C-alpha positions as CSV (number, residue, x, y, z in Angstrom):
1,X,0.6,-11.4,8.5
2,X,-1.2,-10.5,11.7
3,X,0.2,-7.8,13.9
4,X,-0.8,-4.8,15.9
5,X,-0.1,-2.1,13.2
6,X,-2.0,-3.8,10.4
7,X,-4.8,-4.5,12.9
8,X,-4.9,-0.8,13.7
9,X,-4.9,0.2,10.0
10,X,-7.8,-2.2,9.3
11,X,-9.7,-1.0,12.4
12,X,-9.3,2.6,11.2
13,X,-10.5,1.6,7.7
14,X,-13.6,-0.1,9.2
15,X,-14.4,3.0,11.1
16,X,-14.2,5.1,7.9
17,X,-16.3,2.6,6.0
18,X,-18.9,2.4,8.9
19,X,-19.5,6.1,8.6
20,X,-19.1,6.7,4.9
21,X,-20.3,3.4,3.4
22,X,-19.5,2.2,-0.1
23,X,-19.9,4.1,-3.3
24,X,-17.5,7.1,-3.0
25,X,-14.3,8.0,-4.8
26,X,-11.0,6.5,-3.7
27,X,-9.7,10.0,-2.9
28,X,-12.6,10.5,-0.4
29,X,-11.7,7.3,1.5
30,X,-8.0,8.2,1.4
31,X,-8.7,11.7,2.9
32,X,-11.0,10.2,5.6
33,X,-8.6,7.5,6.5
34,X,-5.8,9.9,6.8
35,X,-7.9,12.0,9.2
36,X,-8.8,8.8,11.1
37,X,-5.1,7.9,11.4
38,X,-4.4,11.4,12.7
39,X,-7.2,11.0,15.3
40,X,-5.8,7.6,16.3
41,X,-2.2,8.8,16.3
42,X,-1.2,6.2,13.6
43,X,1.9,7.6,11.8
44,X,1.5,7.7,8.0
45,X,2.8,9.4,4.9
46,X,0.5,10.0,1.9
47,X,1.2,9.6,-1.8
48,X,4.8,8.6,-1.2
49,X,7.0,8.5,-4.3
50,X,9.0,5.3,-4.6
51,X,11.9,4.5,-6.9
52,X,11.7,1.5,-9.3
53,X,15.1,0.1,-10.1
54,X,15.7,-1.3,-13.6
55,X,19.2,-2.6,-14.0
56,X,21.4,0.4,-13.2
57,X,18.7,3.0,-13.7
58,X,16.3,4.5,-11.1
59,X,12.9,5.2,-12.6
60,X,10.8,7.8,-10.8
61,X,7.0,8.4,-10.9
62,X,5.5,5.5,-8.9
63,X,3.5,6.5,-5.8
64,X,2.0,4.4,-3.0
65,X,-1.3,5.7,-1.6
66,X,-0.2,5.4,2.0
67,X,2.9,4.3,3.9
68,X,2.0,3.6,7.5
69,X,4.6,3.6,10.2
70,X,7.3,3.3,7.5
71,X,6.3,-0.4,7.6
72,X,3.1,-1.1,5.7
73,X,2.0,-0.1,2.2
74,X,-1.7,0.6,1.9
75,X,-3.3,0.8,-1.5
76,X,-6.9,1.9,-2.0
77,X,-9.6,0.8,-4.4
78,X,-13.3,1.7,-4.7
79,X,-14.3,-0.8,-7.3
80,X,-17.1,-3.4,-7.8
81,X,-14.4,-6.0,-8.4
82,X,-10.7,-5.4,-7.7
83,X,-8.6,-6.6,-10.7
84,X,-5.8,-9.1,-10.2
85,X,-3.3,-6.4,-11.4
86,X,-4.0,-4.5,-8.1
87,X,-2.4,-7.3,-6.1
88,X,0.5,-7.3,-8.5
89,X,0.7,-3.5,-8.0
90,X,1.0,-3.8,-4.2
91,X,3.6,-6.6,-4.5
92,X,5.6,-4.4,-6.8
93,X,5.4,-1.6,-4.3
94,X,6.7,-3.9,-1.6
95,X,9.6,-5.1,-3.8
96,X,10.5,-1.5,-4.7
97,X,10.4,-0.3,-1.1
98,X,12.0,-3.4,0.5
99,X,9.0,-3.6,2.9
100,X,7.4,-6.9,3.8
101,X,3.7,-6.0,4.4
102,X,1.0,-4.5,2.4
103,X,-2.8,-4.0,2.5
104,X,-5.0,-3.8,-0.6
105,X,-8.2,-2.2,0.6
106,X,-11.4,-2.0,-1.4
107,X,-14.0,0.4,0.1
108,X,-16.7,-0.3,-2.5
109,X,-18.2,-3.3,-0.7
110,X,-20.9,-3.8,2.0
111,X,-18.5,-5.0,4.7
112,X,-14.9,-3.6,4.6
113,X,-13.4,-6.6,6.4
114,X,-14.3,-8.6,3.3
115,X,-12.5,-6.0,1.1
116,X,-9.1,-6.1,2.8
117,X,-6.4,-8.3,1.3
118,X,-3.2,-8.7,3.4
119,X,-0.1,-9.2,1.2
120,X,3.5,-10.0,2.2
121,X,6.8,-10.9,0.5
């Protein structure tokens, strides 16, 4: 899943991590990355509500951290170890939105490139 948009997203994340380093709250990284996206003119939407369909019912209340370019779901973590359920969470977001690409990004590591997991369905 290598393309220009995901490359730009990862590059922006690396810039944020280079300046802030590990150890902060997820909300700080989210705010900083949104600012970096604005500086780099990367289109994004923040805390986007998505619908989950269960049989004939639409269930509200699920939110993705960022939706970039209406193409890529970006989920943030700032943990020592990202649990497996975080991968399932991003895959569920992709299924619910009908999108194909997602990034699970953990900012609480020494080198951000090692904390990015590309996911696709």
